N, C-alpha and C positions, 0 to 999 in steps of 0.2 A: 545666339540671337538670330532671329529670322531676318532675311534681307529686307531693307526698307525700300519702298518704291520712291522713284523720283517723280516730282509733281510739276506739271507745266501749265501755263495759261494759254488756252487755245481760242478763247473768245473774250472780248472786252466791249463794253458799251455803257452808256449812261445818259442821264437827262439832267442838265444843269442850267443855271442862269446865263452861262456863257455859250450855250449851244448843246446840241445833242449828237454831235459827231466830232471825231478828233480833228479833222481839218479845220472846221469852224472854230473849235475851241483853241487850237494852236494859234490860229490867226489872231484871236482875241487876246491870248496870253502874250504873244509877241507885240501886239499893238497897245498893250497897257489898258485894255478895256475892262471896266468894272461892271459886275452884275448887280451892284448895290443901287437901290433907289429908295426914295421916300415913299411911304405907304399911305396914301390918302385915306384908305379904308380903315386905318387905325386912329384917325382923328377923334372918333367917338369915345375912345378909351382915355379919358382925360388924366387919369392918374399914372399912365404909363409914360415914362420919360423919353424913351426912344421911339422914333417913327421910321426906323430904317430896317431894311431886310434885303435879301437876295432872292427874289421870287423867280420861279419858272413861269414865264408868261406864255399864254397861248398853247398850253399843253392840253391835248384832247386825245383820248384813246382812239385808235384807228377803227374804221368801220367794222373790221372783222372781230373786234372785241364786242360780242353781242351782249344784249341786256341780260340774258340768262347767265352768260359766263361771268359777267361783272357784278351781279347783284350782291355778292359777298365782299366786294371791294370798295373801300373808301379811296380817297386820293392817294394815300401813301401806298396802298397795295397796287393801285393802278400804275403809279410811277415805277414801283418795283417790278411788276410783271412785264410792263412794256420794255423797261431797260433789260430785263432778262431775256425777252424775246429777241431783242437786237443783238445781245451777246451770243445767244444760241445760233442765230443766223451767221454771226461773224465766225463762230466756231465750225459752221457747216453741219450742225447736227439738229437743226430745228425740226426737220421732218424725219429724222433717223429713228426707226422704231426701237432701237436698242435703248434709248434714253428712258423709254416707258416700261422697260422690263425689270427694273430694280437696280440697274447699274449706276443710275444717277440719283443723287440726293440733293438736298438743299441746306445750306447754312447761311442764314440771312437775318438781318435785324433792323429794328427802328427803335427810337426812344419810347414811342407810344403808338397806339393805333390811331385811327382817324378821330379827331376831336368832335366832329359833327355827331358821331355815334355816341361819344362820351356824354355830350350835352343832352342827348335824348334820354340817357339813363339818369342824368342829374335831374331832368324834369320829373321823373318818377319819384326820386328821393326828396326833392324840394317841394313839389306841388302835388304829389300823389297822382300824377297824370301819366298813364301808360300809353297814351295815344300814339306817340311817335315810335314806339318800340315794336319791331317786327322780328321775324325769324332770323334775319341776317344782321341785326344791330350789333349783337355781341361779337360776331365774327369780324365785323368792320372795326370794332373798338379794341379787340384784344391785342396784346403786345406782339403776339406772333402772327398777326394777320398777314404780313408780307410773305413770310416763309410758307405759310399754309396755302395762300392763294397762288403762289408760284407753283407749288407742287400740284395743286388741283388743276390749274389752267393747262399745264403741260403734261399732265398724267404721270408725274414722276412718283415712283414707288420705293425709292431708296429712303435713307434716314433723313428726317427733318431735324435740324439743329437750330432752334431760334436763338438769336443773340440780341437780347434787349438790354444793352449796357450803356445807354446814353451815347457819349461821343466815341466809344470804341465798338459800337454795334457792328459797323461795317467791317472794321479791321479784325474783330473776333470772328465774324462770318468767314472772311478769307482764311484766317488762321486755322479755325476748326475744320474747315473744308479741306485744307491742305493736310491736316493730320489724319482725317478720315481716309484720304487716298494713300498717304504715306504708310499708314499701318494696315493697308489692305482691306479696309471695310467697304470702300466704294471705288469704282473705276473712274467716275466723273462726278463733279459737283457743280451746282449753281451757287455762287457765293457773293455776298455783298451786303448792302444796306440802303435804306431809303428814309426820307423824312418829308412830310408835308408841312407847309408853313402855317403857323397859327400864332396869334398874338399871345396866347398863353405861354408859349415857349420863350418869347421875348420877356414876358413878365417874370419868369423864373430867374433870369439874370438881372432884370431891372431891380428886383428886391435886394439883390446883392450889390447894387451900384456897379455892375460889371458890364453894362451896355454902353455903346457909343451914343452920344447925343448930338453929333454933328448933323442934325436933322436938315439943315439948310445947305449942306455940302456933302451929299451922299457919296460922291465919287472919291472923296479924300479919306475915307474910312472903310473898314478897320485898318489899323496901322500896326501889324505885328512887329514886335521887337523894337519899336520906335519909342524914343524918349517922350514923344508927344502923343502917344496913344491915349485914347480915352475909353476903351472898352470894345467889346465884341459886337458883331452884327450877325444875326442869325440868317440862314439861308435854307433853301430846300433843294431836293433833287433825289437822284438814285444812281447807284453805280453797281454794275454786275460784272464779275469775272466768271468764265467757265474754266474750271480746273480739271485736269485729266492726268492719268498715269502716263508717264512718258512713252513707254513702249506701245501702249494702246494708241496714243496720238500718232506716233510714227507709223504704225501699221495701217492706219487709215489715211495717211498722207496729209495730216493736219498741218496748217501753218501754226508755228509756235511763237507766241509773242515774247515769252520769258519763262524762266524756271523759278519757282519759289524754293528757296534753299534754307530759309530760317524763319522761325516764328517764336517770339517770346511774349509771355503775358504773366503779369503778377498784380498784386494789390498793395497799396500803401499800408493799410491796416492801422491807420492812426487818425485820420480826419476825413469827413465826408466831402469837403469842398476845397481844402487847402492842399495843393500839390506837394509831393515829397520828392525832392530832387534826387535823393539816394536810390529810391525804388524805381524812379524813371530810368536812371542809369542802369540799374540791375536788369530791367526788362530788355534793354538793348543788348546787354551782355548775354542774356538768355538766348536771344535770337542769334547772336554770333556763335555761341556754343552749339546751338542746334545746327547751324550751317558749317561748323568746324572751320571758322574763319577768324583771323586776327583783325583787330580794329582797322589796321592800315589797308585792308583789302577793300573797304567801303570807300567809294569815290564821290558819293553825294548822299545827303540826308534831306528828305522831305519832312519838315517839322510840323508839329501840330499847330503851333503859332496862332493862338486865338485872339491875340491883342489884349489879353488881360494881364495886369501887372505881375501877379504872383506866378501865373502859369508860364508866361514868356521867360521870366527870369529863371525859374526852376528848371524848365526844359533846356534852355540854352546852356545853362551852367552844367547840367548833366551831360549834354552832348559834347561840350568842351572838355570836360574831364576825361571822357572816353576817347575822343578823336583828336583833340588839340585844335589849335587855331587854323590849321590847314583846311578844315572840312568845308566844302561848298554846301551851303545851307539855305533853304528858303521855305516859305509857307504859301500855300495856295489860297489861304483865307482872305488875303488882301483883295483878291479878285472875286471870290465867291461868297464871302462871309462864312459863317460856321454852319455847315449843313448837318450838324448833330449826328444822328444815327447813320447818315449817308457818308460822312466825310472820310472815314477810313477806307471805304470802297472807291469813292470818286478819286481820292488822292492816290490810292494804289494804281488805279487806271492811268491817271496822269503821269505818275512816276515811271511806269513801264513804257508808256508812249514816249515820254521824254528820253528815257534810256535808249530806245530804238532810234529816235530822231537825232541823238547826239547833241541835244540842246535842252537846257534846263531853265525854266521860267524863274523870274525874280520874285521877290516879295513886293507886291504892289503897295505903294504908299509908305515904304520904308525909306526915309531920308536921313535920319540921324539915329544910329543905333544907341539904345539905352546903355549907358556905361555900366549899369548893374547886370546886364545880360552877359552871357559867356562869350569869350573871344573866339569868333568863328569867321569863316569866309562868307559873309552874308551876300547873297546874290541880289543885285539891285539893277535898275536901269534896263538894259537890253537883255538881261539874262546871261547865260554862259554856254558856249559850245564846249562840250566835254565828251570824249569817247571813254566809256566806262564798261566794266564787266559786272560789278556789284553795286547796288544802291539799296538804301534803307528808307522805309516809311514808318513814322512813329505817330501814335495817337494816345491821348490820355483823357480819362473821363471822370465825371463826378462819381464819388464813391471810392476814388483812389484806384481806378482800374487802368492799367498801363499795357500797351501793346507795341510790338516792334516786328516788322516784316522785312525780309531781305529778298531781293529779286536779282536774278542773274540773267544777263544777256546771252543768248545762245546764237552761235554762228557769226 
């Protein structure tokens, strides 16, 4: 067998409801700040029960994002491209001509394209009116709009791997980018996921009675793994990691945030929305097998933790079976809500940043662990100071798609 490449993270960035740089985000995580708010603009939708979301307020593309360059971008692609620019800057390769010569590819996802563009096509189907459709409408609407626009904006000529798999879009983006470098197909990859906020996404979960309706107390919800949870809250944002082959990164003197040592992905194969605790556990085992690590090597798990009853119970029980009650465990969705296609990338970014800081954030709003959840060391209150070598980030999506990523601290 040919030698496998080692893969490292040399750039990280994102745009979230808690901020768009790690120092601001860490301050908000430590301060118990919630990005959730009531959405007055949703009052017009009288049949939607939830009025809550985690929006990115005051986001605007910077002036150098010209009208010509952004005409194919809806909000989701703008978020993705800007987050990727910040990550490329963090990696020190934004202006490096090498990235435009085929050495760098893109693995990036979102649940859907921009819904404004979707509505323009619906106008044609419902009213027969083509008036709002133009040459860029489809590119803004298509599921792979984020991946394509990133490649176009930065002139990347490597492989494009779109990952539109709902809540694992971001984590599959990271995982497939890792594999592309590991198996020698690319030297560098832009990886991650993004999601723009739309009431239609809240409606998806509202019809399943899976949304939180604490509309008059937005900072108290969602409550992952809590016995008093009442459902999820959707959010928006983008997260991008720049991945690179280790020796290439060392040769150019890059700062290395972490090494990716394991990735596992599988599917439940039995129900489109009910999680399967056995295949969740198997996805984590696949990541451990890929990393050639025993379960006891993992020192912290960043859980998916959407604050839905079935998901919280299935995931936490799977994590307990594999790691036991000793495992420090938390979810970022108490702070951010569920950023759907972005969450796997944003949460990977947070996991690596916390690994390097030696401090791990708690699950916001977790006060009383549901006794039906797995027996784990749930981080609450002020979080936890931990010095670790290996940590894991898990995500699970509609359609029964499961992912697990393992990161190693270097140095």
